[in-house]
Biopython code that builds the backbone (N, CA, C, O; Angstrom):
import numpy as np
from Bio.PDB.StructureBuilder import StructureBuilder

atoms = [
    (1, "UNK", "N", (0.849, -1.173, 0.000)),
    (1, "UNK", "CA", (0.000, 0.000, 0.000)),
    (1, "UNK", "C", (0.896, 1.238, 0.000)),
    (1, "UNK", "O", (1.859, 1.320, 0.761)),
    (2, "UNK", "N", (0.571, 2.174, -0.844)),
    (2, "UNK", "CA", (1.290, 3.442, -0.898)),
    (2, "UNK", "C", (0.912, 4.300, 0.300)),
    (2, "UNK", "O", (-0.188, 4.184, 0.840)),
    (3, "UNK", "N", (1.830, 5.154, 0.704)),
    (3, "UNK", "CA", (1.601, 5.994, 1.879)),
    (3, "UNK", "C", (0.335, 6.836, 1.742)),
    (3, "UNK", "O", (-0.484, 6.864, 2.661)),
    (4, "UNK", "N", (0.161, 7.514, 0.623)),
    (4, "UNK", "CA", (-1.009, 8.382, 0.457)),
    (4, "UNK", "C", (-2.302, 7.573, 0.452)),
    (4, "UNK", "O", (-3.335, 8.068, 0.901)),
    (5, "UNK", "N", (-2.266, 6.349, -0.044)),
    (5, "UNK", "CA", (-3.446, 5.479, 0.027)),
    (5, "UNK", "C", (-3.790, 5.190, 1.483)),
    (5, "UNK", "O", (-4.957, 5.218, 1.874)),
    (6, "UNK", "N", (-2.766, 4.914, 2.277)),
    (6, "UNK", "CA", (-2.997, 4.659, 3.706)),
    (6, "UNK", "C", (-3.582, 5.892, 4.386)),
    (6, "UNK", "O", (-4.475, 5.773, 5.225)),
    (7, "UNK", "N", (-3.084, 7.073, 4.029)),
    (7, "UNK", "CA", (-3.602, 8.317, 4.618)),
    (7, "UNK", "C", (-5.056, 8.526, 4.222)),
    (7, "UNK", "O", (-5.880, 8.893, 5.061)),
    (8, "UNK", "N", (-5.377, 8.299, 2.961)),
    (8, "UNK", "CA", (-6.751, 8.503, 2.486)),
    (8, "UNK", "C", (-7.737, 7.508, 3.103)),
    (8, "UNK", "O", (-8.892, 7.854, 3.354)),
    (9, "UNK", "N", (-7.292, 6.290, 3.345)),
    (9, "UNK", "CA", (-8.188, 5.232, 3.808)),
    (9, "UNK", "C", (-8.272, 5.102, 5.321)),
    (9, "UNK", "O", (-9.034, 4.276, 5.822)),
    (10, "UNK", "N", (-7.513, 5.890, 6.052)),
    (10, "UNK", "CA", (-7.527, 5.778, 7.506)),
    (10, "UNK", "C", (-8.853, 6.259, 8.080)),
    (10, "UNK", "O", (-9.550, 7.070, 7.470)),
    (11, "UNK", "N", (-9.189, 5.754, 9.246)),
    (11, "UNK", "CA", (-10.405, 6.184, 9.928)),
    (11, "UNK", "C", (-10.222, 5.985, 11.420)),
    (11, "UNK", "O", (-9.347, 5.240, 11.861)),
    (12, "UNK", "N", (-11.055, 6.656, 12.181)),
    (12, "UNK", "CA", (-11.028, 6.512, 13.637)),
    (12, "UNK", "C", (-12.224, 5.676, 14.046)),
    (12, "UNK", "O", (-13.369, 6.063, 13.812)),
    (13, "UNK", "N", (-11.965, 4.545, 14.649)),
    (13, "UNK", "CA", (-13.033, 3.658, 15.092)),
    (13, "UNK", "C", (-13.559, 4.138, 16.437)),
    (13, "UNK", "O", (-12.784, 4.317, 17.377)),
    (14, "UNK", "N", (-14.849, 4.344, 16.538)),
    (14, "UNK", "CA", (-15.457, 4.825, 17.776)),
    (14, "UNK", "C", (-16.377, 3.792, 18.409)),
    (14, "UNK", "O", (-17.065, 4.088, 19.386)),
    (15, "UNK", "N", (-16.391, 2.578, 17.857)),
    (15, "UNK", "CA", (-17.206, 1.519, 18.440)),
    (15, "UNK", "C", (-16.616, 0.176, 18.014)),
    (15, "UNK", "O", (-16.331, -0.049, 16.838)),
    (16, "UNK", "N", (-16.443, -0.697, 18.980)),
    (16, "UNK", "CA", (-15.877, -2.012, 18.711)),
    (16, "UNK", "C", (-16.893, -3.081, 19.058)),
    (16, "UNK", "O", (-17.711, -2.905, 19.961)),
    (17, "UNK", "N", (-16.836, -4.189, 18.338)),
    (17, "UNK", "CA", (-17.667, -5.332, 18.677)),
    (17, "UNK", "C", (-17.006, -6.104, 19.805)),
    (17, "UNK", "O", (-15.934, -5.721, 20.273)),
    (18, "UNK", "N", (-17.615, -7.158, 20.233)),
    (18, "UNK", "CA", (-17.069, -7.943, 21.322)),
    (18, "UNK", "C", (-16.061, -8.993, 20.887)),
    (18, "UNK", "O", (-15.596, -9.783, 21.709)),
    (19, "UNK", "N", (-15.717, -9.014, 19.598)),
    (19, "UNK", "CA", (-14.814, -10.041, 19.079)),
    (19, "UNK", "C", (-13.419, -9.885, 19.684)),
    (19, "UNK", "O", (-12.829, -8.805, 19.652)),
    (20, "UNK", "N", (-12.909, -10.976, 20.231)),
    (20, "UNK", "CA", (-11.583, -10.966, 20.837)),
    (20, "UNK", "C", (-10.489, -10.979, 19.766)),
    (20, "UNK", "O", (-10.697, -11.462, 18.653)),
    (21, "UNK", "N", (-9.344, -10.450, 20.119)),
    (21, "UNK", "CA", (-8.169, -10.514, 19.260)),
    (21, "UNK", "C", (-7.557, -11.899, 19.455)),
    (21, "UNK", "O", (-7.344, -12.336, 20.586)),
    (22, "UNK", "N", (-7.279, -12.579, 18.359)),
    (22, "UNK", "CA", (-6.718, -13.932, 18.478)),
    (22, "UNK", "C", (-5.326, -13.858, 19.106)),
    (22, "UNK", "O", (-4.613, -12.869, 18.930)),
    (23, "UNK", "N", (-4.944, -14.898, 19.834)),
    (23, "UNK", "CA", (-3.597, -14.918, 20.425)),
    (23, "UNK", "C", (-2.496, -14.752, 19.376)),
    (23, "UNK", "O", (-1.469, -14.129, 19.645)),
    (24, "UNK", "N", (-2.709, -15.306, 18.184)),
    (24, "UNK", "CA", (-1.713, -15.191, 17.122)),
    (24, "UNK", "C", (-1.545, -13.742, 16.681)),
    (24, "UNK", "O", (-0.421, -13.268, 16.515)),
    (25, "UNK", "N", (-2.664, -13.035, 16.489)),
    (25, "UNK", "CA", (-2.590, -11.629, 16.069)),
    (25, "UNK", "C", (-1.992, -10.762, 17.167)),
    (25, "UNK", "O", (-1.194, -9.867, 16.889)),
    (26, "UNK", "N", (-2.374, -11.023, 18.413)),
    (26, "UNK", "CA", (-1.815, -10.262, 19.529)),
    (26, "UNK", "C", (-0.302, -10.467, 19.600)),
    (26, "UNK", "O", (0.442, -9.517, 19.843)),
    (27, "UNK", "N", (0.146, -11.686, 19.392)),
    (27, "UNK", "CA", (1.583, -11.970, 19.387)),
    (27, "UNK", "C", (2.284, -11.189, 18.281)),
    (27, "UNK", "O", (3.368, -10.646, 18.496)),
    (28, "UNK", "N", (1.671, -11.128, 17.096)),
    (28, "UNK", "CA", (2.255, -10.368, 15.984)),
    (28, "UNK", "C", (2.341, -8.879, 16.325)),
    (28, "UNK", "O", (3.355, -8.237, 16.052)),
    (29, "UNK", "N", (1.295, -8.340, 16.913)),
    (29, "UNK", "CA", (1.275, -6.921, 17.283)),
    (29, "UNK", "C", (2.359, -6.625, 18.311)),
    (29, "UNK", "O", (3.098, -5.651, 18.177)),
    (30, "UNK", "N", (2.452, -7.461, 19.330)),
    (30, "UNK", "CA", (3.454, -7.254, 20.374)),
    (30, "UNK", "C", (4.869, -7.422, 19.821)),
    (30, "UNK", "O", (5.783, -6.707, 20.231)),
    (31, "UNK", "N", (5.050, -8.351, 18.906)),
    (31, "UNK", "CA", (6.364, -8.547, 18.287)),
    (31, "UNK", "C", (6.746, -7.325, 17.451)),
    (31, "UNK", "O", (7.904, -6.907, 17.462)),
    (32, "UNK", "N", (5.787, -6.754, 16.730)),
    (32, "UNK", "CA", (6.067, -5.533, 15.961)),
    (32, "UNK", "C", (6.490, -4.406, 16.896)),
    (32, "UNK", "O", (7.416, -3.657, 16.584)),
    (33, "UNK", "N", (5.823, -4.280, 18.031)),
    (33, "UNK", "CA", (6.214, -3.268, 19.009)),
    (33, "UNK", "C", (7.590, -3.534, 19.577)),
    (33, "UNK", "O", (8.366, -2.601, 19.788)),
    (34, "UNK", "N", (7.900, -4.781, 19.824)),
    (34, "UNK", "CA", (9.210, -5.140, 20.368)),
    (34, "UNK", "C", (10.324, -4.829, 19.383)),
    (34, "UNK", "O", (11.416, -4.424, 19.781)),
    (35, "UNK", "N", (10.049, -5.017, 18.099)),
    (35, "UNK", "CA", (11.063, -4.802, 17.070)),
    (35, "UNK", "C", (11.154, -3.356, 16.594)),
    (35, "UNK", "O", (12.063, -3.013, 15.838)),
    (36, "UNK", "N", (10.230, -2.510, 17.023)),
    (36, "UNK", "CA", (10.247, -1.111, 16.593)),
    (36, "UNK", "C", (11.529, -0.435, 17.078)),
    (36, "UNK", "O", (11.985, -0.683, 18.195)),
    (37, "UNK", "N", (12.105, 0.416, 16.235)),
    (37, "UNK", "CA", (13.349, 1.068, 16.640)),
    (37, "UNK", "C", (13.137, 2.049, 17.792)),
    (37, "UNK", "O", (12.083, 2.673, 17.918)),
    (38, "UNK", "N", (14.166, 2.163, 18.623)),
    (38, "UNK", "CA", (14.153, 3.128, 19.722)),
    (38, "UNK", "C", (15.467, 3.898, 19.695)),
    (38, "UNK", "O", (16.461, 3.423, 19.146)),
    (39, "UNK", "N", (15.468, 5.077, 20.284)),
    (39, "UNK", "CA", (16.670, 5.904, 20.304)),
    (39, "UNK", "C", (17.808, 5.157, 20.988)),
    (39, "UNK", "O", (17.676, 4.697, 22.122)),
    (40, "UNK", "N", (18.921, 5.045, 20.284)),
    (40, "UNK", "CA", (20.116, 4.362, 20.793)),
    (40, "UNK", "C", (19.823, 2.932, 21.248)),
    (40, "UNK", "O", (20.560, 2.368, 22.056)),
    (41, "UNK", "N", (18.753, 2.355, 20.729)),
    (41, "UNK", "CA", (18.347, 0.983, 21.049)),
    (41, "UNK", "C", (18.183, 0.753, 22.554)),
    (41, "UNK", "O", (18.491, -0.326, 23.061)),
    (42, "UNK", "N", (17.700, 1.768, 23.255)),
    (42, "UNK", "CA", (17.530, 1.643, 24.704)),
    (42, "UNK", "C", (16.380, 0.725, 25.092)),
    (42, "UNK", "O", (16.352, 0.203, 26.207)),
    (43, "UNK", "N", (15.424, 0.521, 24.177)),
    (43, "UNK", "CA", (14.290, -0.375, 24.442)),
    (43, "UNK", "C", (13.570, -0.003, 25.733)),
    (43, "UNK", "O", (13.268, -0.861, 26.562)),
    (44, "UNK", "N", (13.303, 1.279, 25.885)),
    (44, "UNK", "CA", (12.717, 1.754, 27.135)),
    (44, "UNK", "C", (11.210, 1.558, 27.248)),
    (44, "UNK", "O", (10.645, 1.784, 28.318)),
    (45, "UNK", "N", (10.549, 1.145, 26.176)),
    (45, "UNK", "CA", (9.098, 1.015, 26.229)),
    (45, "UNK", "C", (8.663, -0.290, 26.896)),
    (45, "UNK", "O", (9.351, -1.310, 26.839)),
    (46, "UNK", "N", (7.512, -0.214, 27.521)),
    (46, "UNK", "CA", (6.874, -1.387, 28.127)),
    (46, "UNK", "C", (5.446, -1.416, 27.602)),
    (46, "UNK", "O", (4.769, -0.388, 27.590)),
    (47, "UNK", "N", (4.988, -2.571, 27.173)),
    (47, "UNK", "CA", (3.630, -2.698, 26.654)),
    (47, "UNK", "C", (2.847, -3.596, 27.601)),
    (47, "UNK", "O", (3.219, -4.742, 27.855)),
    (48, "UNK", "N", (1.758, -3.047, 28.114)),
    (48, "UNK", "CA", (0.896, -3.786, 29.035)),
    (48, "UNK", "C", (-0.381, -4.162, 28.297)),
    (48, "UNK", "O", (-0.990, -3.321, 27.636)),
    (49, "UNK", "N", (-0.782, -5.410, 28.406)),
    (49, "UNK", "CA", (-1.979, -5.924, 27.743)),
    (49, "UNK", "C", (-3.071, -6.081, 28.794)),
    (49, "UNK", "O", (-2.913, -6.823, 29.764)),
    (50, "UNK", "N", (-4.178, -5.377, 28.591)),
    (50, "UNK", "CA", (-5.311, -5.454, 29.514)),
    (50, "UNK", "C", (-6.462, -6.159, 28.818)),
    (50, "UNK", "O", (-6.937, -5.708, 27.775)),
    (51, "UNK", "N", (-6.910, -7.272, 29.401)),
    (51, "UNK", "CA", (-8.008, -8.038, 28.817)),
    (51, "UNK", "C", (-9.058, -8.439, 29.835)),
    (51, "UNK", "O", (-10.207, -8.682, 29.467)),
    (52, "UNK", "N", (-8.696, -8.511, 31.092)),
    (52, "UNK", "CA", (-9.654, -8.992, 32.092)),
    (52, "UNK", "C", (-10.759, -7.960, 32.306)),
    (52, "UNK", "O", (-10.555, -6.764, 32.098)),
    (53, "UNK", "N", (-11.911, -8.432, 32.718)),
    (53, "UNK", "CA", (-13.039, -7.529, 32.987)),
    (53, "UNK", "C", (-12.661, -6.488, 34.034)),
    (53, "UNK", "O", (-13.029, -5.319, 33.917)),
    (54, "UNK", "N", (-11.924, -6.916, 35.058)),
    (54, "UNK", "CA", (-11.512, -5.999, 36.120)),
    (54, "UNK", "C", (-10.596, -4.900, 35.573)),
    (54, "UNK", "O", (-10.784, -3.723, 35.883)),
    (55, "UNK", "N", (-9.615, -5.282, 34.767)),
    (55, "UNK", "CA", (-8.685, -4.301, 34.194)),
    (55, "UNK", "C", (-9.408, -3.341, 33.259)),
    (55, "UNK", "O", (-9.155, -2.137, 33.292)),
    (56, "UNK", "N", (-10.305, -3.861, 32.425)),
    (56, "UNK", "CA", (-11.045, -3.001, 31.501)),
    (56, "UNK", "C", (-11.985, -2.064, 32.250)),
    (56, "UNK", "O", (-12.187, -0.926, 31.826)),
    (57, "UNK", "N", (-12.561, -2.526, 33.358)),
    (57, "UNK", "CA", (-13.418, -1.662, 34.182)),
    (57, "UNK", "C", (-12.605, -0.512, 34.769)),
    (57, "UNK", "O", (-13.101, 0.610, 34.873)),
    (58, "UNK", "N", (-11.367, -0.785, 35.151)),
    (58, "UNK", "CA", (-10.506, 0.278, 35.682)),
    (58, "UNK", "C", (-10.187, 1.308, 34.601)),
    (58, "UNK", "O", (-10.137, 2.506, 34.882)),
    (59, "UNK", "N", (-9.974, 0.856, 33.382)),
    (59, "UNK", "CA", (-9.749, 1.785, 32.269)),
    (59, "UNK", "C", (-11.003, 2.621, 32.036)),
    (59, "UNK", "O", (-10.921, 3.836, 31.859)),
    (60, "UNK", "N", (-12.157, 1.971, 32.036)),
    (60, "UNK", "CA", (-13.419, 2.691, 31.830)),
    (60, "UNK", "C", (-13.654, 3.745, 32.904)),
    (60, "UNK", "O", (-14.308, 4.756, 32.646)),
    (61, "UNK", "N", (-13.126, 3.519, 34.109)),
    (61, "UNK", "CA", (-13.315, 4.468, 35.205)),
    (61, "UNK", "C", (-12.517, 5.754, 34.997)),
    (61, "UNK", "O", (-12.848, 6.786, 35.580)),
    (62, "UNK", "N", (-11.473, 5.701, 34.176)),
    (62, "UNK", "CA", (-10.638, 6.891, 33.994)),
    (62, "UNK", "C", (-10.739, 7.520, 32.604)),
    (62, "UNK", "O", (-10.236, 8.623, 32.389)),
    (63, "UNK", "N", (-11.383, 6.832, 31.661)),
    (63, "UNK", "CA", (-11.530, 7.411, 30.328)),
    (63, "UNK", "C", (-12.778, 6.853, 29.645)),
    (63, "UNK", "O", (-13.109, 5.680, 29.818)),
    (64, "UNK", "N", (-13.463, 7.681, 28.878)),
    (64, "UNK", "CA", (-14.607, 7.185, 28.113)),
    (64, "UNK", "C", (-14.188, 6.662, 26.735)),
    (64, "UNK", "O", (-15.048, 6.333, 25.917)),
    (65, "UNK", "N", (-12.905, 6.583, 26.473)),
    (65, "UNK", "CA", (-12.420, 6.333, 25.113)),
    (65, "UNK", "C", (-12.055, 4.893, 24.789)),
    (65, "UNK", "O", (-11.321, 4.653, 23.830)),
    (66, "UNK", "N", (-12.539, 3.937, 25.552)),
    (66, "UNK", "CA", (-12.281, 2.526, 25.193)),
    (66, "UNK", "C", (-13.239, 2.081, 24.099)),
    (66, "UNK", "O", (-12.901, 1.199, 23.309)),
    (67, "UNK", "N", (-14.406, 2.662, 24.037)),
    (67, "UNK", "CA", (-15.400, 2.384, 22.995)),
    (67, "UNK", "C", (-15.738, 0.907, 22.854)),
    (67, "UNK", "O", (-16.052, 0.445, 21.757)),
    (68, "UNK", "N", (-15.676, 0.165, 23.949)),
    (68, "UNK", "CA", (-16.046, -1.244, 23.921)),
    (68, "UNK", "C", (-14.977, -2.186, 23.405)),
    (68, "UNK", "O", (-15.253, -3.367, 23.192)),
    (69, "UNK", "N", (-13.760, -1.695, 23.197)),
    (69, "UNK", "CA", (-12.685, -2.570, 22.709)),
    (69, "UNK", "C", (-12.447, -3.697, 23.713)),
    (69, "UNK", "O", (-12.408, -3.446, 24.917)),
    (70, "UNK", "N", (-12.288, -4.933, 23.239)),
    (70, "UNK", "CA", (-12.125, -6.066, 24.147)),
    (70, "UNK", "C", (-10.719, -6.197, 24.724)),
    (70, "UNK", "O", (-10.477, -7.035, 25.592)),
    (71, "UNK", "N", (-9.801, -5.377, 24.247)),
    (71, "UNK", "CA", (-8.413, -5.421, 24.709)),
    (71, "UNK", "C", (-7.849, -4.008, 24.642)),
    (71, "UNK", "O", (-8.192, -3.233, 23.750)),
    (72, "UNK", "N", (-6.985, -3.684, 25.590)),
    (72, "UNK", "CA", (-6.323, -2.381, 25.606)),
    (72, "UNK", "C", (-4.828, -2.627, 25.752)),
    (72, "UNK", "O", (-4.394, -3.399, 26.606)),
    (73, "UNK", "N", (-4.049, -1.964, 24.909)),
    (73, "UNK", "CA", (-2.595, -2.009, 25.036)),
    (73, "UNK", "C", (-2.143, -0.662, 25.576)),
    (73, "UNK", "O", (-2.465, 0.382, 25.009)),
    (74, "UNK", "N", (-1.408, -0.687, 26.655)),
    (74, "UNK", "CA", (-0.856, 0.539, 27.226)),
    (74, "UNK", "C", (0.643, 0.517, 26.969)),
    (74, "UNK", "O", (1.342, -0.417, 27.361)),
    (75, "UNK", "N", (1.122, 1.558, 26.305)),
    (75, "UNK", "CA", (2.551, 1.682, 26.040)),
    (75, "UNK", "C", (3.099, 2.725, 27.000)),
    (75, "UNK", "O", (2.647, 3.870, 27.013)),
    (76, "UNK", "N", (4.066, 2.326, 27.794)),
    (76, "UNK", "CA", (4.646, 3.213, 28.799)),
    (76, "UNK", "C", (6.168, 3.141, 28.714)),
    (76, "UNK", "O", (6.730, 2.247, 28.082)),
    (77, "UNK", "N", (6.810, 4.088, 29.356)),
    (77, "UNK", "CA", (8.264, 4.066, 29.387)),
    (77, "UNK", "C", (8.755, 4.628, 30.709)),
    (77, "UNK", "O", (8.043, 5.357, 31.398)),
    (78, "UNK", "N", (9.969, 4.279, 31.042)),
    (78, "UNK", "CA", (10.621, 4.780, 32.241)),
    (78, "UNK", "C", (11.293, 6.092, 31.870)),
    (78, "UNK", "O", (12.273, 6.092, 31.124)),
    (79, "UNK", "N", (10.792, 7.198, 32.371)),
    (79, "UNK", "CA", (11.310, 8.503, 31.951)),
    (79, "UNK", "C", (12.761, 8.726, 32.373)),
    (79, "UNK", "O", (13.399, 9.668, 31.903)),
    (80, "UNK", "N", (13.285, 7.882, 33.243)),
    (80, "UNK", "CA", (14.681, 8.000, 33.653)),
    (80, "UNK", "C", (15.608, 7.147, 32.799)),
    (80, "UNK", "O", (16.829, 7.244, 32.924)),
    (81, "UNK", "N", (15.046, 6.319, 31.939)),
    (81, "UNK", "CA", (15.849, 5.434, 31.103)),
    (81, "UNK", "C", (15.561, 5.678, 29.629)),
    (81, "UNK", "O", (15.398, 4.732, 28.857)),
    (82, "UNK", "N", (15.498, 6.939, 29.242)),
    (82, "UNK", "CA", (15.257, 7.273, 27.844)),
    (82, "UNK", "C", (16.370, 8.190, 27.360)),
    (82, "UNK", "O", (16.976, 8.924, 28.141)),
    (83, "UNK", "N", (16.622, 8.136, 26.082)),
    (83, "UNK", "CA", (17.629, 9.014, 25.504)),
    (83, "UNK", "C", (17.056, 10.414, 25.377)),
    (83, "UNK", "O", (15.940, 10.599, 24.891)),
    (84, "UNK", "N", (17.815, 11.381, 25.810)),
    (84, "UNK", "CA", (17.457, 12.787, 25.586)),
    (84, "UNK", "C", (18.660, 13.473, 24.960)),
    (84, "UNK", "O", (19.807, 13.190, 25.304)),
    (85, "UNK", "N", (18.378, 14.365, 24.050)),
    (85, "UNK", "CA", (19.458, 15.104, 23.417)),
    (85, "UNK", "C", (20.066, 16.075, 24.418)),
    (85, "UNK", "O", (19.340, 16.702, 25.189)),
    (86, "UNK", "N", (21.376, 16.206, 24.416)),
    (86, "UNK", "CA", (22.014, 17.162, 25.328)),
    (86, "UNK", "C", (21.433, 18.563, 25.130)),
    (86, "UNK", "O", (21.327, 19.047, 24.003)),
    (87, "UNK", "N", (21.065, 19.194, 26.216)),
    (87, "UNK", "CA", (20.488, 20.531, 26.151)),
    (87, "UNK", "C", (19.013, 20.540, 25.792)),
    (87, "UNK", "O", (18.409, 21.610, 25.719)),
    (88, "UNK", "N", (18.415, 19.368, 25.564)),
    (88, "UNK", "CA", (17.026, 19.329, 25.137)),
    (88, "UNK", "C", (16.212, 18.621, 26.083)),
    (88, "UNK", "O", (15.005, 18.489, 25.881)),
]
sb = StructureBuilder()
sb.init_structure("model")
sb.init_model(0)
sb.init_chain("A")
sb.init_seg("    ")
for serial, (resi, resn, name, xyz) in enumerate(atoms, 1):
    if name == "N":
        sb.init_residue(resn, " ", resi, " ")
    sb.init_atom(name, np.array(xyz, "f"), 0.0, 1.0, " ", f" {name:<3s}", serial, name[0])
structure = sb.get_structure()
């Protein structure tokens, strides 16, 4: 797919069905995140997978933006273990 085609065809999903993400697809997504480049290869990101009813209820308590998604990925990083440009 060409870049401009991807830009033209993109959309924001505001409602999800109850269909679960297959373990195989989730593994592919997490592997893509693991292989994504990072500054100086510090690998400072952490990806948390939330699927349990309890975890999703906690997300719903702090944001209205889950839109019924059956899984939430939270990408976080340790702000003390990231590359910063000198003076920046």
